[in-house]
C-alpha positions as CSV (number, residue, x, y, z in Angstrom):
1,M,67.4,73.1,116.1
2,D,68.1,76.7,117.1
3,T,68.9,78.7,113.9
4,K,70.2,81.7,115.9
5,N,72.8,79.5,117.6
6,T,73.7,77.8,114.3
7,K,74.3,81.2,112.7
8,K,76.5,82.2,115.7
9,N,78.6,79.0,115.3
10,K,79.0,79.6,111.6
11,L,80.1,83.2,112.2
12,Y,82.5,82.0,114.9
13,K,83.9,79.4,112.6
14,S,84.3,81.8,109.7
15,F,86.3,84.2,111.9
16,G,88.4,81.2,113.0
17,Y,89.1,80.2,109.4
18,A,90.0,83.8,108.5
19,F,92.5,84.1,111.4
20,E,93.9,80.7,110.4
21,G,94.4,82.0,106.9
22,I,96.2,85.1,108.1
23,G,98.4,83.1,110.5
24,N,99.2,80.5,107.9
25,T,100.2,83.2,105.4
26,I,102.4,85.0,107.9
27,L,104.1,81.7,108.9
28,H,104.7,80.4,105.4
29,E,104.9,83.3,102.9
30,R,108.2,85.2,102.8
31,N,106.7,88.3,101.3
32,M,104.0,88.5,104.0
33,Q,106.8,88.2,106.6
34,I,108.6,91.1,104.9
35,H,105.4,93.2,104.9
36,C,104.7,92.4,108.6
37,T,108.3,93.4,109.5
38,V,108.0,96.7,107.7
39,T,104.7,97.3,109.4
40,I,106.2,96.7,112.8
41,L,109.2,99.1,111.9
42,V,106.8,101.8,110.8
43,V,104.8,101.5,114.0
44,I,108.0,101.8,116.0
45,F,109.2,104.8,114.0
46,G,105.7,106.3,114.2
47,F,105.9,106.3,118.0
48,L,109.5,107.4,118.1
49,L,108.9,110.3,115.7
50,H,105.5,111.2,117.2
51,I,103.5,111.2,113.9
52,S,100.2,112.9,114.0
53,L,96.8,111.2,114.2
54,V,96.1,111.8,110.5
55,E,99.5,110.3,109.6
56,W,98.7,107.3,111.8
57,L,95.4,106.9,109.9
58,F,97.2,107.0,106.6
59,C,99.7,104.3,107.9
60,I,96.9,102.1,109.2
61,V,95.0,102.3,105.9
62,L,98.2,101.5,104.0
63,F,99.0,98.5,106.3
64,A,95.5,97.2,105.6
65,I,95.8,97.6,101.8
66,V,99.2,96.0,101.5
67,L,98.6,93.1,103.9
68,S,95.2,92.4,102.4
69,L,96.5,92.4,98.9
70,E,99.3,90.0,100.0
71,L,96.6,87.7,101.4
72,V,94.6,87.8,98.2
73,N,97.8,87.3,96.1
74,T,98.6,84.2,98.2
75,A,95.1,82.8,97.8
76,L,95.1,83.4,94.1
77,E,98.5,81.7,93.7
78,A,97.3,78.7,95.7
79,V,94.1,78.4,93.6
80,V,96.1,78.6,90.3
81,D,98.6,76.0,91.6
82,L,95.7,73.8,92.6
83,V,94.1,74.0,89.2
84,T,97.2,73.4,87.1
85,E,100.8,72.4,87.6
86,E,101.5,73.1,83.9
87,R,102.9,76.4,82.8
88,K,100.0,78.1,81.1
89,P,99.9,81.7,79.9
90,L,96.6,82.6,81.7
91,A,97.9,81.1,85.0
92,K,101.0,83.2,84.7
93,K,99.0,86.3,83.8
94,A,96.8,85.9,86.9
95,K,99.7,85.3,89.2
96,D,101.7,88.2,87.8
97,A,98.8,90.6,88.0
98,A,98.1,89.7,91.6
99,A,101.8,90.1,92.5
100,G,101.8,93.4,90.6
101,A,98.9,94.6,92.7
102,V,100.8,93.9,95.9
103,L,103.9,95.6,94.5
104,M,102.0,98.6,93.3
105,S,100.4,99.1,96.8
106,A,103.8,98.6,98.5
107,I,105.5,101.1,96.3
108,M,102.7,103.7,96.9
109,A,102.9,102.9,100.6
110,A,106.6,103.5,100.6
111,I,106.2,106.8,98.8
112,I,103.5,108.0,101.3
113,G,105.7,106.7,104.1
114,G,108.6,108.7,102.8
115,I,106.4,111.8,102.7
116,I,105.4,111.2,106.3
117,F,108.7,110.1,107.8
118,F,111.6,111.8,105.8
119,P,110.8,115.4,107.0
120,K,110.7,114.2,110.6
121,L,113.9,112.2,110.3
122,W,115.6,115.2,108.5
123,M,114.6,117.5,111.5
124,L,116.0,114.9,113.9
125,I,119.3,114.5,112.2
126,F,120.0,118.1,111.2
């Protein structure tokens, strides 16, 4: 058996599973759909308003943080639901904390987005 080829197949499969997880989350989770829609709108406005390279880098990092946290939140919620269907204080605590992490990152992303985009929109309008 060729161990090099086996490792390549495992790596290939793990990427497949990862993309399947991303796609499944986009298709079935409303909050991920909202985050993706906002991401697309930011990209469109970024091109229209000619944001700088540094501003693009900030936006890309923020996209990665918010979308990644939403994926982790979805995974955590699924695991908690798998373990128990009962209402348990620790299950609630875990789900709420994960949701709070996504919310916190989205709020910070919106603030940074405002700092980047509002001056450009202001100049365009006035």
